[in-house]
C-alpha positions in Angstrom: 0.0 0.0 0.0 1.1 3.5 -0.8 -1.7 5.9 0.0 -3.3 6.2 3.4 -6.1 8.1 5.1 -6.2 8.6 8.9 -9.4 9.1 11.0 -8.7 10.1 14.6 -10.9 10.1 17.6 -9.7 13.4 19.1 -10.8 12.4 22.6 -8.3 9.5 22.4 -5.5 11.4 20.7 -6.2 15.0 21.7 -2.8 16.4 20.8 -2.6 14.3 17.6 0.6 12.9 18.8 0.0 9.4 17.4 -1.7 10.8 14.3 1.3 13.0 13.4 3.6 10.1 14.2 1.8 8.0 11.6 1.8 10.7 9.0 5.5 11.5 9.5 6.5 7.9 9.5 4.7 7.1 6.2 6.0 10.2 4.5 9.5 9.3 5.5 8.9 6.0 3.7 7.9 7.8 0.6 4.2 7.2 1.0 1.2 9.5 0.9 -0.8 10.1 4.1 -3.9 12.2 4.3 -5.3 13.2 7.7 -9.0 13.9 8.3 -9.7 17.6 8.8 -10.7 18.1 12.5 -13.7 20.1 11.2 -14.9 17.2 9.1 -17.8 16.2 11.3 -21.3 15.3 10.0 -23.4 16.9 12.7 -25.9 14.1 12.4 -26.7 14.4 8.6 -25.6 11.9 6.0 -22.6 10.8 8.1 -21.8 11.1 11.8 -18.1 11.6 11.9 -16.4 11.3 8.5 -17.5 12.7 5.1 -16.7 9.9 2.7 -16.9 12.2 -0.2 -13.9 14.2 1.1 -11.6 11.1 1.1 -9.3 11.3 -2.0 -10.1 8.8 -4.7 -6.6 7.3 -4.7 -6.6 6.3 -1.0 -6.0 2.6 -0.6 -6.8 2.1 3.1 -8.1 3.9 6.2 -6.4 3.9 9.5 -8.8 4.5 12.4 -7.3 5.7 15.7 -9.5 5.3 18.7 -11.4 2.2 20.0 -14.0 -0.2 18.8 -16.6 2.6 18.9 -14.6 4.8 16.6 -14.1 1.9 14.2 -17.8 1.0 14.3 -18.6 4.6 13.3 -16.1 4.7 10.5 -17.4 1.4 9.1 -20.9 3.0 8.9 -19.7 6.3 7.4 -17.5 4.7 4.8 -19.5 1.6 3.9 -20.1 2.7 0.4 -16.4 3.3 -0.4 -15.4 -0.4 0.1 -12.2 0.9 1.6 -10.5 -1.5 4.0 -10.1 -0.3 7.6 -7.3 -0.9 10.1 -8.3 -0.1 13.7 -5.6 1.2 16.0 -6.7 0.8 19.6 -6.2 3.9 21.8 -8.7 2.7 24.4 -8.8 -0.2 26.8 -10.6 -3.3 25.6 -11.0 -3.6 21.9 -12.0 -6.6 19.8 -12.3 -4.8 16.4 -9.1 -2.7 16.6 -6.4 -4.9 15.2 -3.3 -3.0 16.5 -2.4 -1.6 19.9 -1.0 2.0 19.7 2.4 0.9 20.9 2.8 -1.3 17.8 1.9 1.3 15.2 5.2 1.4 13.3 5.5 -2.4 13.0 1.9 -2.5 11.6 2.7 0.3 9.1 5.7 -1.7 7.9 3.5 -4.7 7.2 1.0 -2.5 5.3 3.7 -1.0 3.2 5.1 -4.5 2.4 1.6 -5.7 1.5 1.8 -8.3 4.3 -1.9 -8.4 5.3 -5.2 -10.0 4.6 -8.7 -8.4 4.4 -11.6 -9.9 6.4 -15.1 -9.2 5.3 -17.6 -8.7 8.1 -21.4 -9.1 7.8 -23.6 -6.1 8.5 -27.4 -6.0 9.1 -30.0 -3.5 8.0 -33.0 -2.4 10.1 -36.1 -0.6 8.9 -38.7 0.8 11.4 -42.3 1.0 10.3 -45.5 2.7 11.6 -48.2 0.6 9.8 -46.9 0.6 6.2 -44.9 3.8 6.5 -41.1 3.5 6.8 -39.9 5.9 9.5 -36.2 5.1 9.4 -33.6 2.8 7.9 -30.0 2.3 8.9 -27.4 -0.4 9.2 -25.1 -1.9 11.9 -21.9 -3.8 12.1 -22.4 -4.8 15.7 -26.0 -4.8 16.6 -29.5 -3.3 16.4 -31.1 -2.9 19.8 -34.8 -2.4 20.6 -35.1 -1.4 24.2 -37.5 0.2 26.7 -37.8 4.0 26.8 -38.5 6.0 29.9 -39.0 4.6 33.3 -37.9 1.1 34.5 -40.5 -1.4 33.2 -40.7 -4.3 30.9 -42.1 -4.3 27.4 -43.7 -7.1 25.3 -42.0 -7.9 22.0 -43.5 -10.2 19.4 -40.9 -11.9 17.1 -41.6 -13.1 13.6 -39.2 -14.9 11.2 -40.1 -14.7 7.5 -43.6 -13.6 8.5 -44.1 -16.6 10.8 -44.7 -16.0 14.5 -41.8 -17.3 16.5 -42.3 -16.2 20.1 -43.0 -13.3 22.5 -40.7 -11.9 25.1 -41.5 -9.8 28.1 -38.2 -8.1 28.6 -36.2 -4.9 28.8 -35.3 -5.2 25.2 -34.2 -7.3 22.2 -30.7 -7.4 20.6 -30.3 -8.4 17.0 -26.6 -9.0 16.6 -24.1 -9.9 13.9 -21.2 -12.4 14.6 -19.0 -9.3 15.0 -21.3 -8.0 17.7 -21.5 -11.2 19.6 -18.7 -10.0 21.9 -20.5 -6.8 22.6 -23.9 -6.1 24.2 -25.2 -9.5 23.2 -22.5 -11.2 25.3 -23.4 -9.1 28.3 -27.0 -10.2 27.9 -26.0 -13.9 28.0 -25.6 -14.5 24.2 -23.0 -16.8 22.7 -19.7 -15.9 21.3 -19.5 -16.4 17.5 -16.5 -16.4 15.2 -16.6 -13.0 13.4 -16.3 -14.5 9.9 -19.5 -16.4 10.3 -22.7 -15.2 8.7 -25.8 -15.4 10.9 -28.1 -13.3 13.0 -28.3 -13.6 16.8 -31.5 -12.7 18.7 -31.0 -12.2 22.4 -33.5 -10.9 24.9 -32.3 -8.3 27.5 -33.3 -9.3 31.1 -36.3 -11.4 30.0 -38.9 -12.2 32.6 -38.7 -16.0 32.1 -36.4 -18.7 33.3 -36.0 -20.5 30.0 -35.0 -17.7 27.6 -32.1 -18.5 25.3 -30.5 -16.7 22.4 -31.9 -17.8 19.1 -29.3 -18.3 16.2 -30.8 -17.7 12.8 -29.4 -18.1 9.3 -28.4 -15.0 7.4 -31.1 -15.2 4.7 -34.1 -14.7 7.0 -36.1 -11.6 7.7 -36.7 -10.9 11.4 -39.5 -8.7 12.5 -39.9 -7.3 16.0 -43.2 -5.9 16.9 -43.4 -3.5 19.9 -46.2 -4.5 22.3 -47.5 -2.7 25.3 -45.9 -2.1 28.6 -47.6 -2.6 31.9 -48.5 1.0 32.7 -51.4 3.1 31.4 -49.0 5.9 30.4 -47.0 3.6 28.1 -43.8 5.3 27.0 -42.9 3.0 24.1 -39.5 1.8 23.1 -36.4 3.0 21.2 -34.2 1.4 18.5 -30.5 2.1 18.2 -28.0 1.1 15.6 -24.5 0.3 16.9 -25.3 2.5 19.9 -25.4 5.5 17.7 -28.4 6.6 15.6 -31.8 6.0 17.3 -35.5 6.4 16.8 -38.4 6.5 19.4 -40.9 3.7 18.8 -44.5 3.4 19.9 -46.8 0.4 20.5 -47.5 -1.4 17.3 -44.4 -0.3 15.4 -42.4 -3.0 13.6 -38.7 -3.3 13.0 -37.6 -5.5 10.0 -34.0 -6.7 10.2 -32.2 -8.5 7.4 -28.6 -9.2 6.3 -27.2 -6.1 4.5 -25.8 -6.4 1.0 -22.9 -4.3 2.2 -19.9 -5.4 4.2 -17.2 -3.9 6.3 -13.7 -4.8 5.2 -11.2 -5.1 8.1 -7.4 -5.3 7.5 -5.8 -8.2 9.4 -2.1 -7.9 10.0 -1.5 -10.3 12.9 -1.8 -14.1 12.4 -3.5 -14.3 15.8 -6.6 -16.4 15.7 -10.0 -15.2 17.0 -9.7 -17.7 19.8 -6.3 -16.3 20.9 -7.7 -12.8 20.8 -10.7 -13.9 22.9 -8.5 -15.6 25.5 -6.3 -12.5 25.8 -9.1 -10.0 26.0 -11.2 -12.0 28.4 -8.3 -13.3 30.5 
């Protein structure tokens, strides 16, 4: 690789020390390195953090400095570019970020020498409907969460797969997760860990009011519908859907969310030969 673009989480690298180190190192090697303008923020419009249209057409890969959250946001902002992303972890615990910040130079050497592979990660698309009117559509690399809104109380959720009723949950919420997201919120809610290169949809209830609730693992070609039922108070406050913990929409009783596998994918650069199981053992002690 010869031409790079750097996206930095300014909360993790406030003085741009690591960002400038990367730029300087690559330019000393005769490579081109663009750095995202600090003013290039979306303000909640077509993108959240990075304007993909401002990335030069000759860029070959994107280096994302921050943590898993920064990489998740970059994957959503840049999904239409098909550019591969390399996450550089500036935080604490990171499953998506491939490189720890103290190993940046060695990682750059591997990129320059074309010693890497690219791993495709499945994404999911969610559409929220009021009757037949589509209110919102977005995608996620980790998960789509439909949770309670307002005061502490449970909500009824009706689950359909390919228009066939599957089950009902009385719970705090429902998580629809990709394999990549299996080590995130879904794991905290008792869901299984899935190899990230798999292609399937996990359905996990959050704090369900039943003793026999288990995560349901579904094939990637199905359509999952979640219907928001009533709560157990007269002044029902509805629910809320969030995509990768970012974009959100308030929902009311009767609204439906349709989730399917997205046609788009996130492309993550893999430099280390470390297996997913080794990463899991290291991160989870």
